[in-house]
N, C-alpha and C positions, 0 to 999 in steps of 0.2 A: 725444319722447325716442327717439332712434335707436340703433341697435345698430351697433358697429364691425364691419365685415366680417371673416370669418375666413380668406378665401382672397385671393390676390393682393395682400397688403398687407406692408408692412414690419415684421418681427417686433418691431422695437424700439418701433413705435407701436401694437402690438397690445394690446388689453385682456387678451387670453388670456395674454399675457407679463408682465402686471403682477401683483405680489402682492396678492391681495384680502383675505388673512387672515393672522393672525399667532397663535403659540401662545397659549393662555389666560394672562392676567396674574393677579397676586394679587387676591384678592377685593376688590371695591369697597365691601364692607361685609358685615354679618352680621346676621341676626335672632337674637336671644337671648331665652330665657325668664327673665324677671326677676320673682320673685314671682308667677308664673303668668300674667305679661303678656308678649306678644311685642314686643320692642323692636328697632327697626332701627338699626344703628350704621354710618354711612358713613366707615369707618376711615380710608381714604386719599383722600378726596375732595379735600383740600387739595393732595395731590401730583399729581393728575390733570393732564395737559397739555391745553392748548386744543383739540388734535386728538382727544383720546379723551374729554374730559368730556362727560358726557351733557347734550344739550340739552333732552331730556325723557325720562321714564320711562313705559312702559305695562305692563300686565299681560296675559297671554294664557293661556288655558286652555279646554278643552272638557269635555263629559261631566261635568256638574256635580250637580244636585240630585236625589238619591234621595228617596224618600217616607219621610224620617225627619227628626227635629228634634234640637236640641241636647241634649235631655233623654236621648236615646239615646247612650251613650258611643261606640258604634261608627259614628256618623253623621259622615261626613267633611266635607260641604259647609259646616258651620258653621265648621269649622277652617280650610278653604281660604279662606273669606270674610274671617276674622280676619287672615290674611296679607295680603289685598288692603288692608284698612283700615289695616294698619300701614305697608305700602309707600307708600300714598297716591299712585297713579299719576296721570298726566295723564288717562288713559282706560283702559278695559278692553276687550279683545277676547275674546268668548266665541265658541269654534269649534264651536257646535252641541250637540244633545242637552242643552240648558240645564235641561230638566225631564223627569224619568222618571215613569211609563213611556210615558203617552200624551199628555203635554204639554197637558194640559186647563187651562183658565184657573183652575179651582178649585184645581188642584194647584200651579199657579204661585204663587197667592195664599197656599196653605197652607205651602209648603215653600220655594221659590226666594225669594219676597219676604221671608221672615224672616231671611235670611242675605244673599244676594247682592244682594237688593233694596235693601240700604243705599247702594249706589253705582250704582243704575239709572240716575241722570241722567247718568252719564259711561260707560255701558256701551254698546258698539257690537257688537251680536250678529250671528250668522248662524245659521240654522236647521240642525238635523241630521235624521236620519231619524225620531227619535222625535217630533219636531214634526210630522211628517206623519201620525202614528197617531191624532190627536185625533178622537174619534167626531163632534165637531161639524164636521169638516171639516179637510183638511190645512192646518197652519199657523194654525188659527182661534185657538187659546188663545195661541200665541206672538205673533200679531199683536195680539190684544186686549190682552195684557200689556205688551208693549213699545211698542206704538203707533207713532208717527211716527219714532221713533228707529230702528226696524228696517224701516220703509216710508216713508223720507222723500220718495220720488217715486212712492209707490203701487206699488213693486215690492219683492221681497224681497232685492235686492242694490242696492248703492249704493257711494259712495266719499266720502272726505273728506281733508282736508289738516291736517298739523301740522308746523310748521317747514319743512324742506326735504324732507319726506317726503310721499308720496301713499299712502294706504292704500285698498285695494279689497276690499270685504266681498261675498262671492259665495254664492250658494245652489246647492250641489252636488246637491240633489234635482232640479234641472231645469236642466241646462246645454244648454238649447235655443237655437235660432237667435236668438231675442229677446235672450236674456242674452249670447250670443256676440257679436252685432252691438253691443250696449250697451257691452260691454267694449272692443271695438275703438275706438269712438268715444270712450270715457272715456280710453284710453290716448293716443289721437291729440291730445286737448285738454290733456293734462297738461303742465305746465311745471315740475314739481318735479324735483329731481335724483335722488331716491331713490324706489323703489317697493316696497311690500309688499302681498301679497294673502293672504287667508285664506278658507278654506272648511271644510266638516266632513270629507268623504271623502278622506283623503290618497292621492295617486298612488302613493307608496311607503310601505310599512310592513312591519316584521318581525313584527307581532302577529297576533292570531287572525283578524282580517278580511283581513289581507294587502293587497297592491296593489290599487288601485281604478282602473281605467283611464277611469273617467268624466272625471277631470281632466286627461287627457293633451292633448286639444286646447287647453284653457285654459292649461295649462302652457307649450305651444308659443308661444302668442300673447304671454304675459307675458315669456317668455325672449327672443323676438325684439324686444320692446320695451325690453330691458334692465333688467328687474325684478331685485330682489336677493333677495327672501325670500318664502317661502310657509310659511303655518302651517295645521295641521289638527288634527283630533281622531278620533272614531270608534273607533280601537283604544284601549283604556284602559291605556296606558303612556306613557312618555316616550321620545323617540328623536330624535336629530339626525344629518343627513346631510352629507357633503361637497358641494361644489358639483357639479352634474351637469345633464345636458340631459333632455329629456322622454322619451328612449329608456332612461335609466338609465345613460348612459355618463358616467364621470368627466370633468369639464370644469371647468378653473380659472376659466373665464368663465361658468359656468352658475349656476343659482339654488341657493339653500340651502333645504332643507326641514327644518321643525321640527315635530314631531308631539308634542302634549301633551294626552292624554285623561285627566289626572289630577286633575280638579277634584272628584271625589267618588263616581264610580261605581265599582263593584266592579272591581279590576284584572284584566287579561287576561294571558295568558301570551305569552312570546315564542315564536313558531312556527318561522319560517324567516327567518334573518338575510339581509337584502337587501345587495347590493353597494353600496359607498359609506355604508353606515351606519357611523357613528363612535361612537355611544353609545347604550345602550339600558338603561332602568331600569324595572322593574315593581314591583308590590307597594308603591308609594309614592304618597301623595296630596301634592299641592302645586301652585304655580303658577310660571309662567315670568315673571320680571322682566326686561323688556327695556329696555336703555339705548340710545337713539337719539342719535346725534350729527349734526352738519351734514353729515358725510362718510361715515357708517357706522353699525355697529350691533354689539352683543354681548348676551349674555343669561345668566342663572343660573336654574337649577331650585331654588326654595326649598321644602323640605319642611314639613309641618306641625309638625314638631318645632323648626322655626325654622333648621335648618341648610341649608347649600348642598349640593345633591346632585350638581350638575354645572355646570360653567362652560364657555361656548363659546369658540371662538377670537374675535378681534375681526376683523370684516370691513369692507372699505371698499366704498362705492358703486361701481358700474360707470360 
């Protein structure tokens, strides 16, 4: 998958001069509380055109299972898990810090497994920094709980395909030369039209952790390969960015970053609003429902009260 040159080209043929997004459209449905049960209503699905109708739906979120259970009214991860069950996505992407505080196997079994474990068989996780705190060894409990799903080739990073999309799950705890070389080879072998990647530490964030430069080399590689979307967690809020390059410069032909650390961990404050940040929401628990088409994507942040908290523009693949 090669990228169109940005210099010495006819502007009429440049991807940078083609509209990749449109203003948000009417909600494609809503989650409603009916008799205490969350129900999904795809209100306008029949009216969706072939170019915008979802080929498949996925859910994404990070920073999930605090050490609490549904018997505690303030425990959020049972509520976010209920959203996933109602949405019933094709698969689930978790963007790290799946289990707090030290991600030990016994904690995964006591907390995460009782809620998010209900769809473990279709979860495609990546580790966060809390998975490295396990006294038994970094990522020990994470690997033991998720097994080959998280380590399909004996590595903490992997890729998979769905429809016209190629998804790349990366371990931002160790963006070393081995993982970088693997990423380059994976992208070179990809024959899918659209590419999305996800890892824990976001390159750009307006939250308490702020920007994390560990992802900059990876962003550049993905951007040059023509990838569309990057998802992250770490900061416990929701944020979406306009297309930009690895240096944070607005670029209509750049990648879109979505940050969703809203899976259940205590919310963080917004500290310093970053350029190109289009929407920021904190003090909200929920999951991101992503609708992928053969040619693009869009998403909604669904809160645990069943309402849509934000809707993205509709983007086309590069």
